[in-house]
C-alpha positions as CSV (number, residue, x, y, z in Angstrom):
1,M,-35.4,-5.2,-16.3
2,T,-32.9,-3.7,-13.8
3,T,-29.9,-1.8,-15.0
4,P,-26.6,-3.4,-13.8
5,P,-24.6,-1.2,-11.5
6,P,-21.8,0.8,-13.1
7,P,-18.4,-0.9,-13.1
8,Q,-16.1,-0.3,-10.1
9,L,-12.4,0.3,-10.5
10,L,-9.9,0.0,-7.7
11,L,-7.1,2.5,-8.6
12,G,-4.0,3.0,-6.5
13,C,-0.8,1.7,-5.1
14,G,0.5,-1.6,-6.5
15,I,2.2,-2.7,-3.2
16,L,-0.5,-5.4,-2.5
17,Q,-1.6,-6.1,-6.0
18,K,-1.0,-9.9,-5.7
19,E,-3.1,-9.9,-2.6
20,I,-5.9,-7.8,-4.1
21,R,-6.1,-9.8,-7.3
22,F,-6.3,-13.0,-5.1
23,L,-9.2,-11.5,-3.2
24,I,-11.0,-10.4,-6.3
25,D,-10.7,-13.9,-7.8
26,K,-11.7,-15.6,-4.5
27,N,-14.8,-13.5,-4.0
28,G,-15.8,-13.0,-7.7
29,W,-15.9,-9.3,-7.1
30,P,-16.8,-7.3,-10.2
31,L,-13.9,-5.0,-9.6
32,E,-11.3,-3.9,-12.2
33,T,-7.9,-2.7,-11.2
34,H,-5.3,-0.1,-12.2
35,F,-2.2,-0.2,-10.1
36,L,0.5,2.5,-9.9
37,D,4.1,2.1,-9.0
38,S,4.5,1.3,-5.3
39,A,7.5,3.5,-4.9
40,L,5.7,6.7,-5.8
41,H,5.1,7.6,-2.1
42,I,8.8,8.7,-1.9
43,D,8.2,11.5,-4.3
44,F,5.1,13.6,-3.6
45,G,5.2,15.4,-6.9
46,K,5.3,12.2,-8.9
47,L,2.7,10.6,-6.8
48,S,0.3,13.5,-7.2
49,L,0.9,13.6,-11.0
50,A,0.4,9.8,-11.4
51,L,-2.7,9.7,-9.3
52,T,-4.4,12.7,-10.8
53,S,-3.5,11.6,-14.3
54,A,-4.9,8.1,-13.6
55,L,-8.1,9.6,-12.1
56,D,-8.6,11.8,-15.2
57,C,-8.3,8.7,-17.4
58,H,-11.0,6.8,-15.5
59,A,-13.9,9.1,-15.4
60,E,-16.5,6.4,-16.4
61,P,-16.1,3.6,-13.8
62,Q,-17.0,4.2,-10.2
63,V,-13.5,4.7,-8.8
64,I,-12.3,3.6,-5.4
65,V,-8.7,4.8,-4.6
66,F,-6.4,2.3,-2.8
67,Y,-4.1,4.5,-0.9
68,G,-3.6,5.6,2.7
69,S,-2.7,9.2,3.6
70,C,0.5,8.8,1.5
71,H,0.4,12.4,0.2
72,P,-0.2,15.6,2.2
73,Q,-2.9,16.7,-0.3
74,M,-4.5,13.2,-0.7
75,E,-7.9,14.3,0.5
76,S,-8.1,17.3,-1.8
77,I,-6.9,15.2,-4.8
78,L,-9.7,12.8,-4.1
79,K,-12.3,15.5,-3.5
80,A,-11.4,17.1,-6.9
81,A,-12.0,13.7,-8.5
82,R,-15.2,13.2,-6.5
83,T,-14.0,9.9,-5.1
84,F,-12.6,8.5,-1.8
85,R,-9.9,6.1,-0.6
86,T,-9.9,2.9,1.3
87,A,-10.0,3.3,5.1
88,G,-6.6,3.2,6.8
89,Q,-3.5,5.3,7.5
90,N,-1.5,3.3,4.9
91,C,-1.3,-0.1,3.2
92,V,0.3,-1.9,6.1
93,E,-2.5,-0.8,8.5
94,M,-5.0,-2.0,5.9
95,L,-3.3,-5.4,5.9
96,L,-2.6,-5.8,9.6
97,G,-5.5,-3.9,11.1
98,P,-5.1,-0.8,13.2
99,E,-4.5,-2.5,16.5
100,R,-1.7,-4.8,15.3
101,F,-0.2,-2.0,13.2
102,S,-0.1,0.4,16.1
103,A,1.3,-2.2,18.5
104,E,4.3,-3.0,16.1
105,L,4.8,0.7,15.3
106,E,5.0,1.5,19.0
107,Q,7.7,-1.2,19.5
108,G,9.8,0.4,16.8
109,A,8.9,-1.6,13.6
110,F,9.7,-0.5,10.1
111,F,7.4,-2.5,7.9
112,L,8.9,-4.4,5.0
113,L,6.6,-5.9,2.3
114,E,7.7,-8.1,-0.5
115,E,7.4,-5.5,-3.2
116,W,9.6,-3.0,-1.3
117,A,12.1,-5.7,-0.2
118,R,12.8,-6.6,-3.9
119,R,13.5,-2.9,-4.7
120,W,14.9,-1.8,-1.3
121,E,18.3,-0.5,-2.2
122,R,17.0,1.5,-5.2
123,I,14.1,3.0,-3.1
124,V,16.3,3.8,-0.1
125,T,19.1,5.4,-2.1
126,A,16.7,7.4,-4.3
127,T,15.2,8.8,-1.1
128,F,18.3,9.3,1.2
129,G,21.3,9.1,-1.1
130,T,24.1,6.5,-1.0
131,N,25.9,7.4,2.2
132,L,25.5,4.3,4.3
133,K,26.2,6.1,7.6
134,V,23.4,8.6,6.8
135,I,21.0,5.9,5.8
136,R,21.6,4.0,9.0
137,E,21.3,7.1,11.2
138,I,17.9,7.8,9.6
139,Y,16.5,4.3,10.1
140,Q,18.1,3.7,13.5
141,G,17.0,7.1,14.8
142,D,13.4,6.0,15.7
143,R,13.1,2.4,14.5
144,S,14.5,-0.7,16.2
145,Y,13.8,-3.5,13.7
146,L,12.5,-4.4,10.3
147,L,9.3,-6.4,10.2
148,G,9.1,-8.6,7.1
149,I,5.4,-9.2,6.5
150,T,4.3,-12.3,4.5
151,T,0.9,-13.1,3.2
152,P,-0.6,-16.2,1.6
153,C,0.4,-14.6,-1.7
154,S,4.0,-13.8,-0.9
155,G,6.9,-15.3,-2.7
156,D,10.2,-16.1,-0.9
157,F,11.9,-12.7,-0.3
158,K,14.0,-13.8,2.7
159,A,17.3,-13.0,1.0
160,E,16.1,-9.6,-0.1
161,A,14.8,-8.8,3.4
162,E,18.0,-9.8,5.1
163,E,19.9,-7.6,2.7
164,A,17.5,-4.7,3.5
165,G,18.3,-5.2,7.2
166,R,22.0,-5.2,6.6
167,L,21.7,-2.0,4.5
168,V,20.0,-0.1,7.3
169,G,21.6,-1.9,10.2
170,L,18.4,-3.2,11.8
171,P,17.6,-6.7,12.9
172,L,14.9,-8.5,10.9
173,R,11.8,-10.1,12.3
174,W,8.9,-11.8,10.5
175,M,5.1,-11.8,10.7
176,D,2.8,-14.0,8.7
177,I,-0.6,-12.3,8.2
178,S,-3.9,-13.4,6.7
179,L,-5.8,-11.3,4.2
180,D,-8.9,-11.0,6.4
181,N,-8.4,-7.4,7.3
182,L,-7.5,-6.3,3.8
183,E,-10.6,-8.2,2.6
184,R,-12.8,-6.2,5.0
185,V,-11.3,-2.9,4.0
186,L,-11.9,-3.6,0.3
187,Q,-15.5,-5.0,0.9
188,K,-16.4,-1.8,2.9
189,A,-15.0,0.4,0.2
190,M,-17.0,-1.4,-2.5
191,E,-20.2,-1.1,-0.4
192,R,-19.6,2.6,0.1
193,R,-19.1,3.1,-3.6
194,M,-22.3,1.2,-4.4
195,R,-24.3,3.4,-1.9
196,A,-22.8,6.5,-3.5
197,A,-23.4,5.4,-7.1
């Protein structure tokens, strides 16, 4: 009688939780989830504390961390917890794939996902304050448009995205994206975890 593999847990940013849960259901992956607040990346102290606390609470399952390089100490946090993260610079690259992500970034995109769009003003003012002139100078300094990204799991966040564009003074474009690249990223991470178990 073979022993079943230890449970796997995907622990990390909640920005794409609808998409990740969809893929888990679609593929029947034996993968549990623990999602953290998607706005933690704006405060390195809070992100470090939340991530290390969550990792400490989940010593039993085989943990995969769903984050990009969203914290300057990310790799050392993961090394201390004897785990690793999904491959990719950030969640948008994991969703779009590196080529598409880089191409839009080079054209001046600031990426807008549904979760952020719905909390945009709160996140932006918590990061940069409430002075509209300062906010617009920051965003317009090196970005030329907001790119609203929709997936098969997205709700209608058109109004929130348009308001985000007005707040930062950038035009809004849209991109519909499949979950194919995200699915590959997660599959590779699970395979890596199984090899390391």
